[in-house]
N, C-alpha and C positions, 0 to 999 in steps of 0.2 A: 504494500500500500504506500503510495507516495502522497505526501502532503505538500502543497505549495504555500509558501508563506511570503507575503510581500512586505514591504516597508522595513526590511532589515538593512542595516548599514554594513556592506561587505568590507572585509579587510583583505587586501591583496597580498599574497605571499607567493613570490615567484610566479610560475605560470598558472597556479591554481588560486582561486579565490575562496576564502572561508569567512564565515561570520564568527562572532565571539563564542558560540557554543560548538561543541564537538559534533562532527558529522556532516553538517550541511555544506553543500558546495554551491556557489553562486555562478549562474550562467551570466557572463559579462554582457552578452548581447541583449538579454532580456531583463537583467537586474532583478531576478527572482531567485529566491533561495528554495532549494528542493532538498528534502531529507526524508528518510524512512525511520519512523519511531521504532523502538524495540517491539517485537511481536507481542509482548505482554500488554502493550497499550492499544492494540488494534480494537477499534470500535469504541474507544474512550476519547474523552476530550480533556484538555488541560484547563482546569479551573484555577483561578488565583483568588486569594482572600486574605483576611487578616482581622485584627482587632479594631476597635473603634478609633483609637488615637493614631493608628498606623505604625506603631513601634514594632508589632509582630506581623510579619507577612509570610505567606506560604504559597506553594502550588501543589495541586493534587490531580492525579489522573483518575478519572472516574467516568461513569456513564453520564450522558446529558440528561437521562431519565433517572432521578435519584430515588432510592428506597430508604426512607428515613424512619428511624425508630423513635417513638414517643414513649419514654419509660416513666413509670410512676414510682420508682424507688425514692427513698427519702431525699437524696441530693438532687436527682433529676427533677423532682417535683419543685423543690425550692428554687432551682436555677432555670426551670422551664427548658431543660436540656433536651433538644431534639437533635439527632445526629445520624449520619450514614457512616458505614464502616469501610475502610480501605486497607489493603496490605501496606506495611511500612515502606516497602519498596516503591510505592506509588505516591509517597508524600515527601515533600522537600521543604524544610524550613529555610526561607530566603533571608530573613533578618529577624533580630529580636531575641536570640537565644539568651542573652544576658538580661532581658527584660521579662522573662517568664518565671513565675513561681509555681509551686505545686502544693496541692492539698490532697492528703490521703486519709482514709479512716477504715475502720473495720478490718478487712483482710489486707489492706494497703496495696492491693494488686492494681486497682484503677489509679491512674495518675491524673488527677484533675489539674490541668495546667491553665494558667490565666495570666494576662498581662498585668504587670506590677503597676502600670500607670493608670489604665482605664478599667481594669478588672474584668474585661471580656474574655470568656473562654471560647476561643474559635476552634480549638481542637483539643483532644485529650486521648489518653490511652485507656480504653475500656477494659473492665474486668473480664468481660466475655471474650475479648480478643486482645490479649496483651501483646500479641505480635503484630498489631495494626494500630490504626488511629480511628477515632470517632471524630468526624468533621461536622461542625455546625453549618448547615446549609445557608442559614441567614447571615453568615459571615463571608460568603463567597461574593466576589465582585459580580455585578450584573452582566448578563449577556451569554452565559454558557450553559445555563440550566434550561432544559426543554420542559420537563415535567417533574413533579414530586409526588410520590406515593407514600403515605404515612401509615405505619403499622404500630399499633399500640402493643407494648410488651409489659407484662406484669412483673416489674422489678421489686414489688413488695414481697413476692415469692420468687426471688431471683434464681436460686438453684433449680427449682422446678421449671420455671419458664425457659431457661437456657437449655436444660436437658430435653425438654419437649419440642423446642424449636428446631425445625429441620435444616435450616441453612445458616443460622447466625455465626456459628463457629467457623464455617468455611469462607466467610466474607473477608477475612484478613489474609487469605491465601491467594497468591498470584494466579 
């Protein structure tokens, strides 16, 4: 699958042109950058997002049609935390690592991360998927989400809900 990206500033190196990220080759005659994303990303789009103040920014590869969980556990209820899950390999923190703090409780498996400045949790490590990330869809920049399906999950009976759920554990696998 080839993706054509316009509006990139090419950097010319010898006979070949390259942009600032690895892989893309610029056709000098058309000034268009063409690259092939890893096969793991086929059918996905790159979403960008972050916290309210802009100190924390990230990008994540996920479907344009999001499957969002609405959990009723004690912390998700208090924070109104709705999230979709992605493998860690599809998430990249672009800036703000030094501006993130963590809150844990109970099993301390879930890592509730939030911006030290504005307090927004734009992503976290969920207990159900410690090898992935839960992304807050409302913290994504506009323009890449096509649709959102919300599924309620009974976090008040977390162990039972996760055990009975047919796909939640696999959502953090590439």
